[in-house]
C-alpha positions in Angstrom: 100.3 129.4 115.1 100.5 125.7 115.8 102.5 122.8 114.5 100.1 120.1 113.4 100.9 116.5 112.3 98.5 115.1 109.7 98.2 111.4 109.1 96.3 110.3 106.0 94.4 107.1 105.4 97.4 105.6 103.5 99.7 106.2 106.5 101.5 109.2 105.0 102.5 111.8 107.6 103.0 115.5 107.0 103.8 118.2 109.5 102.6 121.8 109.0 104.3 124.5 111.1 101.9 127.3 110.0 98.5 126.2 111.3 96.5 129.1 112.5 94.5 128.5 115.7 91.4 130.4 114.3 91.1 128.3 111.0 88.7 125.5 110.6 90.0 121.9 110.5 88.8 121.3 107.0 90.5 124.6 105.8 93.8 123.5 107.4 93.5 120.1 105.8 92.8 121.6 102.4 95.9 123.7 102.7 97.9 120.7 103.7 96.6 118.7 100.7 97.6 121.5 98.4 101.1 121.6 99.8 101.3 117.8 99.3 100.1 118.0 95.7 102.7 120.7 94.9 105.5 118.7 96.5 104.5 115.6 94.4 104.3 117.6 91.2 107.8 119.1 91.9 109.2 115.6 92.5 107.6 114.3 89.3 108.9 117.2 87.2 112.4 116.6 88.7 112.3 112.9 87.6 111.1 113.8 84.1 113.8 116.4 83.7 116.4 113.9 84.8 115.1 111.3 82.3 115.1 113.9 79.5 118.6 114.9 80.3 119.8 111.3 80.3 118.1 110.7 77.0 119.7 113.7 75.4 123.3 112.6 76.2 124.5 111.1 72.9 126.4 107.8 72.8 129.6 108.6 70.9 130.4 105.0 70.1 127.0 104.4 68.5 127.1 107.7 66.6 130.5 106.9 65.1 129.5 103.4 64.2 126.3 104.6 62.5 128.1 107.4 60.6 130.6 104.9 59.3 128.0 102.5 58.0 125.6 105.2 56.5 127.5 105.6 53.1 125.3 107.1 50.3 124.6 104.7 47.5 125.9 101.7 49.3 122.6 99.8 49.3 121.6 100.8 45.8 121.8 98.0 43.2 121.0 98.1 39.5 117.6 96.6 38.5 118.0 93.5 36.4 116.0 92.7 33.4 114.4 89.7 35.1 113.3 91.9 38.1 111.7 94.4 35.7 109.7 91.6 33.9 108.5 90.2 37.3 107.4 93.7 38.4 105.5 94.2 35.2 103.8 90.8 35.4 102.7 91.4 39.0 101.0 94.8 38.2 97.2 94.7 37.8 96.0 94.4 34.2 93.6 96.8 32.6 90.2 95.5 31.7 89.3 96.1 28.1 86.3 98.1 27.3 83.3 95.9 26.7 85.2 92.8 27.8 84.3 90.6 30.8 86.8 90.7 33.7 88.7 87.5 34.3 88.7 85.7 37.7 92.1 87.1 38.6 90.9 90.6 37.8 87.8 90.1 39.9 89.8 89.0 42.9 92.3 91.9 42.7 89.4 94.3 42.2 87.2 93.3 45.2 89.7 91.8 47.7 91.0 95.1 49.0 87.6 96.5 50.0 86.9 93.3 52.0 90.2 93.6 53.8 89.6 97.3 54.6 86.1 96.4 56.0 87.5 93.7 58.3 90.3 96.1 59.5 87.7 98.7 60.3 85.6 96.4 62.4 88.6 95.0 64.3 90.5 98.2 65.0 91.9 98.0 68.5 92.5 101.7 68.8 88.8 102.7 68.8 87.6 105.4 71.1 86.0 104.4 74.5 82.3 104.0 74.4 79.7 106.0 76.4 79.6 103.3 79.2 83.3 103.7 79.9 83.1 107.5 80.0 80.2 107.3 82.3 82.1 105.0 84.7 84.9 107.5 85.0 82.6 110.5 85.6 80.6 108.8 88.4 83.5 108.4 90.8 82.4 109.7 94.2 84.8 111.7 96.4 86.3 109.8 99.3 84.7 110.8 102.7 86.9 112.3 105.2 86.5 112.1 109.0 88.9 113.8 111.4 90.3 112.4 114.7 92.6 113.7 117.3 95.3 111.3 118.6 95.2 110.7 122.4 98.7 110.1 123.7 99.9 108.2 126.8 97.4 105.3 126.6 97.9 101.7 127.7 96.0 100.3 124.7 97.7 98.5 121.8 95.3 100.3 119.5 95.6 103.9 118.4 93.2 105.9 120.5 91.3 108.6 118.6 88.9 111.4 119.6 86.5 112.5 116.8 86.6 116.2 116.1 84.3 118.4 114.1 85.8 119.6 110.8 83.8 122.8 110.9 85.3 123.9 114.2 88.5 125.8 114.7 91.7 124.3 115.8 91.4 126.0 119.2 87.9 124.6 119.8 89.0 121.1 118.9 92.0 121.2 121.3 90.0 122.5 124.2 90.4 120.3 127.3 92.5 117.8 125.2 95.9 116.4 125.9 98.6 116.5 123.2 102.2 115.3 123.1 104.4 118.2 121.9 101.9 119.1 119.1 98.5 117.7 118.0 98.3 114.8 115.6 95.2 114.6 113.5 94.1 111.5 111.6 92.1 111.8 108.4 90.2 108.5 107.7 87.4 107.6 105.4 85.7 105.6 108.2 83.0 106.9 110.5 83.5 106.7 114.3 81.2 103.7 114.6 83.1 101.7 112.0 86.8 102.3 112.7 89.1 99.6 111.2 91.2 97.3 113.3 94.1 99.0 115.1 92.0 102.0 116.1 89.9 102.7 119.1 87.6 105.5 120.1 88.6 107.5 123.2 85.2 106.9 124.9 85.5 103.1 124.5 89.1 103.3 125.9 87.9 105.2 128.9 85.1 102.7 129.6 87.6 99.8 129.4 90.0 101.6 131.8 87.3 102.2 134.3 86.2 98.6 134.2 89.8 97.5 134.8 90.2 99.9 137.7 87.0 98.6 139.3 88.2 95.0 138.8 91.5 95.8 140.5 89.8 97.6 143.4 87.5 94.6 143.9 90.5 92.3 143.9 92.3 94.4 146.5 89.2 94.3 148.8 89.0 90.5 148.6 92.7 90.2 149.3 92.4 92.5 152.4 89.5 90.5 153.7 91.4 87.3 153.4 94.7 88.7 154.8 93.3 90.9 157.5 94.3 94.2 155.9 97.9 93.3 155.3 97.8 94.5 151.7 96.5 97.9 152.7 99.1 98.3 155.4 101.9 97.4 152.9 100.6 100.0 150.5 100.6 102.7 153.2 104.2 101.9 154.0 105.1 102.3 150.4 103.8 105.9 150.3 106.4 108.7 150.1 107.3 110.3 153.4 107.0 114.0 154.0 109.3 116.2 156.1 107.5 115.6 159.4 107.4 111.8 158.9 111.2 111.8 158.3 111.8 113.9 161.4 109.7 111.6 163.5 111.6 108.6 162.2 115.0 110.3 163.1 113.7 111.1 166.6 112.8 107.5 167.2 116.1 106.3 165.9 118.2 108.5 168.2 115.9 108.0 171.1 114.9 111.7 171.5 
């Protein structure tokens, strides 16, 4: 069993202490995603429960104030004779049989259907059309590419080694160097199109070899111009073994 650190594309890091060496990388990542999803659901339920509990706590002051103002029959007032006459005059009049409707009757009869029709055509709460549903159903899954972090590098960028998701953890870690435990990045980008801040291990190795060759060439030119003084100084800086120390002591005491 391995401890594996997973780094997602959004920068979120998760550590799994129960990663079997014989499981495929994609299987281990699927288990990690399931654990992340369960943890997020647990946090969401906890927040909802806290909000529900806070909403159920009654406000005593508001309850007392509302109970004191809610007196039965307080807002009831007797209907005056004038109000009754106005209500009767505002009611629609019946059309006599065989008689022609007046202009007021015509307006009151046909105005309501016109309003209903306009409301039906401008209803903002209509269901989404087929185009909107089709856009939601055509979302493609985000591609996932796996990379092993290479530690102890002199590059400012994060050096990554591509690994095959179908291989086991043991196969991916063969002949690789890890710091305490492996760190695996899961990115949507392919190795040929890594974003800024990331660098492939093969490109890093080529750059390191080029720098070493440049330093060696510089040392050779310096030795040629100084008569080998730089090489002699480097040899003097080498650590001494037991025999070298003994020879030095013999020379000092004159033996």
